[in-house]
C-alpha positions as CSV (number, residue, x, y, z in Angstrom):
1,M,12.6,6.6,24.0
2,K,10.6,4.3,21.7
3,K,12.0,3.8,18.1
4,I,9.5,4.8,15.4
5,P,9.3,2.3,12.6
6,I,10.1,3.7,9.1
7,R,8.8,2.4,5.9
8,K,9.4,3.3,2.3
9,C,6.7,4.3,-0.2
10,L,6.5,1.9,-3.0
11,A,5.6,4.6,-5.6
12,T,7.6,7.6,-4.5
13,G,10.5,5.9,-2.7
14,Q,10.4,8.3,0.2
15,S,10.6,7.1,3.8
16,F,7.9,7.9,6.3
17,P,6.8,6.8,9.7
18,K,4.7,3.6,9.3
19,K,1.5,5.2,10.6
20,E,1.6,7.8,7.9
21,L,1.4,5.1,5.1
22,L,-1.2,2.9,3.8
23,R,-0.5,-0.8,3.8
24,I,-1.7,-3.2,1.0
25,V,-1.5,-6.8,1.6
26,R,-1.6,-10.2,-0.2
27,T,-3.1,-12.5,2.3
28,P,-1.9,-16.2,2.5
29,E,-5.0,-17.2,0.6
30,G,-4.0,-14.9,-2.2
31,E,-6.5,-12.1,-1.8
32,V,-5.3,-8.4,-2.1
33,R,-6.8,-6.1,0.5
34,V,-6.1,-2.7,2.0
35,D,-5.0,-3.1,5.6
36,E,-5.7,0.1,7.5
37,T,-4.8,-1.6,10.9
38,G,-1.4,-2.7,9.6
39,K,-1.8,-6.1,11.3
40,L,-3.1,-8.5,8.6
41,N,-1.0,-11.5,7.9
42,G,0.7,-11.6,4.4
43,K,3.0,-9.9,2.1
44,G,2.6,-6.1,2.4
45,A,3.5,-3.0,0.5
46,Y,3.3,0.6,1.7
47,I,2.2,3.7,-0.1
48,S,1.8,7.3,0.9
49,K,-1.7,8.7,1.1
50,T,-1.4,11.1,-1.9
51,P,-3.1,11.0,-5.3
52,E,0.4,11.3,-7.0
53,A,1.6,8.1,-5.3
54,L,-1.7,6.3,-6.5
55,A,-1.3,7.5,-10.0
56,I,2.2,6.1,-10.0
57,L,1.1,2.8,-8.7
58,K,-1.6,2.4,-11.4
59,N,0.5,3.6,-14.4
60,K,3.6,1.4,-13.6
61,K,1.7,-1.5,-12.0
62,L,4.0,-1.5,-9.0
63,L,1.5,-3.3,-6.6
64,N,1.5,-6.3,-9.2
65,R,5.2,-6.6,-9.0
66,A,5.5,-6.0,-5.2
67,L,2.7,-8.4,-4.2
68,E,3.5,-11.0,-7.0
69,T,-0.2,-11.2,-8.1
70,E,-2.7,-9.4,-10.4
71,V,-4.3,-6.5,-8.5
72,N,-7.8,-5.5,-9.7
73,D,-9.4,-2.2,-10.1
74,D,-11.6,-2.6,-6.8
75,V,-8.5,-2.4,-4.8
76,Y,-7.2,0.8,-6.5
77,R,-10.8,2.4,-6.0
78,E,-10.6,1.4,-2.3
79,I,-7.2,3.1,-2.0
80,E,-8.6,6.2,-3.7
81,N,-11.5,6.5,-1.3
82,I,-9.1,6.3,1.6
83,I,-6.9,8.9,0.2
84,N,-9.7,11.3,-0.5
85,K,-11.3,10.9,3.0
């Protein structure tokens, strides 16, 4: 039996299987990107695909702290588009 990787949502603190979460990455070049494949190099943070988690991320600026860089509104819009698919 294969082990299922578990990750914790940055916003809610709940644990989920890795495939159910959305990964946000700060690449080695310093660019912040949404990583739908889960394979980009860099420092990553996971969030659940819910509007509530996105609201918590924006209000508390959790991505800024987790990725140790300033995250612009374009990244949040891209996350919102993926969540609302």
